[in-house]
C-alpha positions in Angstrom: 4.5 215.2 139.8 2.9 212.1 141.6 2.7 208.7 140.0 -1.1 209.0 139.9 -0.9 212.1 137.9 1.1 210.3 135.1 -1.5 207.4 134.9 -4.3 210.0 134.9 -2.5 211.8 132.0 -2.2 208.7 130.0 -5.8 208.0 130.4 -6.8 211.6 129.5 -4.7 211.9 126.4 -5.8 208.5 125.1 -9.3 209.6 125.6 -8.6 212.9 123.9 -7.0 211.0 121.0 -10.3 209.0 120.7 -12.5 212.1 121.0 -11.1 214.4 118.4 -11.5 212.2 115.2 -15.1 211.2 116.0 -16.3 214.1 113.8 -13.9 213.0 111.2 -15.4 209.6 111.1 -18.8 211.0 111.0 -17.9 213.2 107.9 -16.5 210.2 106.1 -19.6 208.1 106.7 -21.7 211.0 105.3 -19.7 211.7 102.2 -22.3 209.7 100.0 -25.3 211.9 101.2 -23.4 215.1 100.6 -22.4 213.9 97.1 -26.0 212.9 96.3 -27.5 216.0 97.9 -25.3 218.4 95.9 -25.4 216.4 92.8 -21.7 216.1 92.2 -19.9 213.8 89.8 -17.0 211.7 91.2 -14.4 214.1 89.7 -16.3 217.1 91.1 -16.3 215.4 94.5 -12.7 214.5 94.2 -11.9 218.3 93.6 -14.0 219.4 96.6 -12.3 216.8 98.8 -9.0 218.5 98.3 -10.2 221.3 100.7 -9.4 219.3 103.9 -5.7 218.2 103.0 -4.9 221.5 101.4 -5.8 223.5 104.5 -4.1 220.8 106.7 -0.9 221.3 104.9 -0.9 225.2 105.3 -2.2 225.0 109.1 0.4 222.6 110.0 3.0 225.2 109.3 1.3 227.6 111.9 0.1 224.9 114.3 3.4 224.0 115.9 4.3 227.6 116.8 0.9 228.3 118.2 1.0 225.1 120.4 4.3 226.3 121.7 3.1 229.9 122.3 -0.2 229.2 124.0 0.3 225.6 125.4 -1.3 222.4 124.7 -4.1 222.5 127.3 -5.3 225.9 126.4 -5.3 225.1 122.6 -7.6 222.3 123.4 -9.9 224.6 125.0 -10.3 226.8 121.9 -9.9 223.9 119.2 -12.6 221.5 120.4 -15.4 223.9 120.1 -14.1 225.3 116.8 -13.5 221.8 115.3 -17.2 221.0 116.3 -18.6 224.0 114.6 -16.4 223.7 111.6 -17.5 220.0 111.1 -21.0 221.3 110.3 -19.8 223.4 107.2 -19.5 220.4 104.8 -22.8 219.0 105.8 -24.6 222.4 105.0 -22.6 222.9 101.8 -25.0 223.9 99.0 -22.5 223.5 96.0 -19.1 222.1 95.1 -17.3 225.5 96.0 -18.8 225.8 99.3 -18.0 222.2 100.1 -14.4 222.7 99.3 -14.2 225.8 101.5 -16.2 224.1 104.2 -13.7 221.2 104.2 -10.8 223.7 104.3 -12.0 225.2 107.5 -12.7 221.9 108.8 -9.1 220.7 108.0 -7.6 223.8 109.4 -9.0 223.1 113.0 -8.2 219.4 112.7 -4.4 220.3 111.9 -4.3 222.4 115.2 -5.8 219.5 117.2 -3.5 216.7 115.8 -0.4 218.8 116.4 -1.3 219.4 120.0 -2.2 215.7 120.7 1.0 214.5 119.3 3.0 217.1 121.1 1.4 216.1 124.4 2.0 212.5 123.8 5.6 212.9 122.7 6.3 215.0 126.1 4.7 212.3 128.0 6.9 209.6 126.6 10.0 211.6 127.4 8.7 212.6 131.0 7.3 209.3 132.0 9.5 206.9 130.2 6.7 204.8 128.8 5.9 204.1 125.1 2.3 205.3 124.4 2.3 206.7 120.9 1.1 203.5 119.1 -1.6 203.1 121.6 -2.7 206.9 121.2 -2.9 206.4 117.4 -5.0 203.1 118.1 -7.4 205.2 120.1 -7.4 207.7 117.2 -8.5 205.0 114.7 -11.0 203.8 117.3 -12.6 207.3 117.6 -12.7 207.4 113.8 -14.6 204.1 113.9 -17.0 205.2 116.6 -17.9 208.4 114.7 -18.6 206.7 111.6 -20.7 204.1 113.2 -22.6 206.7 115.2 -23.2 208.6 112.0 -24.4 205.6 110.1 -26.8 204.6 112.9 -28.2 208.0 113.9 -28.5 209.6 110.5 -31.6 207.7 109.6 -33.3 209.1 112.9 -32.0 212.6 113.1 -30.9 213.2 109.4 -27.4 213.7 108.4 -27.1 217.2 109.7 -28.6 216.2 113.2 -26.2 213.3 113.3 -23.2 215.4 112.8 -24.6 218.1 115.2 -25.1 215.5 117.8 -21.7 213.9 117.5 -19.8 217.1 117.3 -21.5 218.5 120.4 -20.9 215.3 122.5 -17.3 214.9 121.4 -16.6 218.5 122.0 -18.1 218.7 125.4 -16.2 215.7 126.7 -13.0 217.0 125.2 -13.4 220.2 127.1 -14.0 218.4 130.4 -11.0 216.1 129.9 -8.6 218.9 128.7 -9.4 220.7 131.8 -8.1 218.1 133.9 -5.0 217.4 131.7 -1.6 218.1 133.7 1.4 219.8 132.3 4.2 218.0 130.6 7.3 219.7 129.3 5.8 223.2 128.6 9.2 224.8 128.6 11.6 223.7 125.9 15.4 223.6 126.2 15.6 226.0 123.2 18.6 224.1 121.5 18.1 223.2 117.9 20.5 221.2 115.7 22.3 223.0 112.6 20.2 223.1 109.5 21.3 220.3 107.1 21.8 220.7 103.3 19.9 218.4 100.9 23.1 216.5 100.2 23.5 215.9 104.1 20.1 214.0 104.3 20.5 210.1 104.8 19.3 208.2 101.6 17.1 206.0 103.9 15.1 209.1 104.7 13.9 209.3 100.9 13.0 205.6 100.8 11.2 205.7 104.1 9.3 208.8 103.1 8.3 207.1 99.7 7.0 204.2 101.8 4.9 206.6 104.0 3.6 208.4 100.9 2.4 205.3 99.2 0.8 203.7 102.4 -1.0 207.1 103.3 -2.1 207.4 99.7 -4.0 204.1 100.0 -5.3 205.1 103.5 -6.6 208.4 102.4 -8.3 207.0 99.4 -10.0 204.2 101.2 -11.1 206.5 104.0 -12.7 209.1 101.4 -14.0 206.6 98.8 -15.1 203.4 100.8 -18.6 204.6 101.6 -19.1 205.8 98.0 -17.9 202.4 96.6 -20.2 200.6 99.0 -23.2 202.8 98.2 -22.8 202.0 94.5 -23.0 198.3 95.3 -25.9 198.4 97.7 -29.6 198.8 96.9 -30.3 200.3 100.3 -29.9 204.0 101.4 -26.8 206.1 101.2 -26.3 206.4 104.9 -26.0 202.5 105.6 -22.9 202.7 103.3 -21.0 204.5 105.9 -20.6 200.9 107.6 -17.6 200.7 105.1 -15.7 203.5 107.0 -16.6 201.8 110.3 -15.1 198.5 109.2 -12.0 200.1 107.7 -11.2 202.4 110.6 -12.2 199.6 113.3 -9.7 197.1 112.0 -7.0 199.8 111.5 -7.5 200.4 115.2 -7.1 196.8 116.1 -3.8 196.7 114.2 -2.5 199.7 115.7 -3.2 198.4 119.3 -1.4 195.2 118.5 1.5 196.8 116.4 4.2 197.1 119.1 3.8 193.4 120.0 3.9 192.4 116.4 7.0 194.5 115.8 8.8 193.1 118.7 7.9 189.5 117.6 8.6 189.7 113.9 10.6 192.8 113.3 9.7 196.1 111.5 10.6 195.1 108.1 8.5 191.9 108.2 5.6 193.6 109.8 5.7 196.2 107.0 5.8 193.6 104.3 3.1 191.5 105.8 0.8 194.4 106.4 1.2 195.7 102.9 0.5 192.3 101.5 -2.7 192.2 103.5 -3.8 195.7 102.2 -3.2 194.3 98.7 -5.2 191.3 99.1 -8.1 193.5 100.6 -8.1 195.5 97.5 -8.2 192.5 95.4 -11.4 191.6 97.1 -12.7 195.0 96.3 -11.9 195.2 92.5 -12.7 191.7 91.5 -16.3 190.6 90.6 -17.1 189.1 93.9 -20.2 189.1 96.1 -20.7 192.3 98.1 -20.1 190.3 101.3 -16.4 190.1 100.5 -16.2 193.8 100.1 -16.6 194.0 103.9 -13.7 191.5 104.2 -11.7 193.8 101.8 -12.3 196.9 103.8 -11.0 195.0 106.9 -7.9 193.9 105.2 -7.0 197.2 103.8 -7.6 198.7 107.4 -5.3 196.1 108.9 -2.8 196.5 106.1 -2.3 200.3 106.2 -2.4 200.7 109.9 1.2 200.0 110.8 2.5 202.4 108.2 2.7 205.6 110.2 3.9 204.2 113.5 6.7 202.2 111.7 7.7 205.2 109.7 8.0 207.4 112.9 10.2 204.8 114.6 12.5 204.4 111.5 13.2 208.0 110.9 13.6 208.8 114.5 16.3 206.0 114.6 18.3 207.5 111.9 19.8 210.4 113.5 19.5 211.4 117.3 20.5 214.9 116.6 17.7 215.6 113.8 15.0 213.4 115.0 12.5 216.1 115.1 13.4 217.3 111.5 13.3 213.6 110.3 9.8 213.0 111.8 8.6 216.4 110.2 9.9 215.6 106.7 8.2 212.1 107.0 5.0 213.6 108.0 5.2 216.0 104.9 5.4 212.8 102.8 2.4 211.3 104.8 0.3 214.4 104.2 1.1 214.3 100.4 -0.2 210.8 100.3 -3.3 211.9 102.0 -3.6 215.0 99.6 -3.2 213.2 96.2 -4.8 209.8 96.9 -8.5 210.7 97.1 -8.6 213.0 94.0 -6.5 210.5 92.0 -9.0 207.9 92.7 -11.8 210.2 92.1 -10.7 211.1 88.5 -10.1 207.4 87.7 -13.5 206.6 89.0 -15.1 209.2 86.8 -13.2 208.1 83.7 -13.5 204.4 84.4 -14.9 203.1 87.8 -14.1 203.0 91.4 -12.8 199.3 91.0 -10.2 200.8 88.5 -9.3 203.5 90.9 -8.6 201.0 93.7 -6.6 198.7 91.3 -4.2 201.5 90.5 -3.1 201.3 94.3 -1.9 197.8 94.0 1.3 198.5 91.9 1.9 201.3 94.1 1.9 199.2 97.3 3.9 196.6 95.6 6.8 199.1 95.8 6.4 199.3 99.5 7.7 195.7 99.7 10.9 197.2 98.3 11.0 200.4 100.5 10.3 198.5 103.7 14.0 197.3 103.5 14.9 200.8 105.0 12.6 200.5 108.1 14.5 200.1 111.3 13.3 199.8 114.9 14.1 202.6 117.3 15.4 200.2 119.9 16.7 196.5 120.1 13.5 194.3 120.8 14.9 193.4 124.2 15.1 197.0 125.3 11.6 197.7 124.0 10.1 194.6 125.7 11.9 195.7 129.0 10.5 199.3 128.8 7.0 198.2 127.8 6.9 196.0 131.1 8.4 198.6 133.4 5.9 200.4 135.8 5.5 204.1 135.5 7.9 206.1 137.4 7.0 209.2 139.3 7.6 212.5 137.2 8.8 215.4 139.1 
């Protein structure tokens, strides 16, 4: 493969990382509208929101084999239109039950998309010898921000369903065009797998890194699902304008992910993790204390900056634990991360129903404080000098 193909593939996969979550960001911004339209309480909404992560957890067990069987590029051609259609189901839901199942269908399509995206990015790193994963996830957060911003701006003009239909159509069509141009990378695996480990053989650090990931993603998932609802309760304007909370949160999360590699090289993984978590705690304090609503925007930004580095740092740390079981370690860490996304939103919802959203957000602070301890087990995948040298090297041709 020529060098130009590697550069083109880098541009294409990062663009697909940006396009895929646009419909997710749109949905997050429109949650207050759906909650009000159906007439759900916070606890009822919390139960309905379980639909997406529950389906994600199940679909992820199938997605890996499906991607291997039909190929990444071919899966994109099916999954982009299916995700666009599925994203409309939650907006049309007439009841809590239908909202749960609508989100379940939506979540299943998202699972296949995210596995395909990460598999392709991982293959590119191996074939091209260039670190791109952090930037790819930065573009994912950017797509989340763009989707929420578009939904917030377009919803008053086209109504929420029209806004979602517009964003889903544009992202799906653009995704199909780019996926058709995506070159092949590592379609044939070597077929070798390491021996299965017993529970006693797992490194202790894997548990602590997993707990770090679970706590960070708990806060990330809770903020993504409840930030717009929180802001809608504090604003006198319409429900759709509250979607700016998701835009701010995801936008600053994107900024942090784009700068994550540089900060890790400069300060180290442990210091970056502790500094980021401290920033997230400061953001939560701005949300739960009786402060002017303008400071809530700063709080969303701080939490976005604070939780952004958790996933990339976790991937690097568990991959460095054992070269022979790298994939298994990453898979186990992903299970911890998904569990955080699964339990975060409903826990916050039930606490908000019993007390208030401020109390729900406050509960995340002691949980995040434990991350300052768990961060001790984070380790960079390579020495900083090696990473700096790799990041500065030009892309080599891939045969």
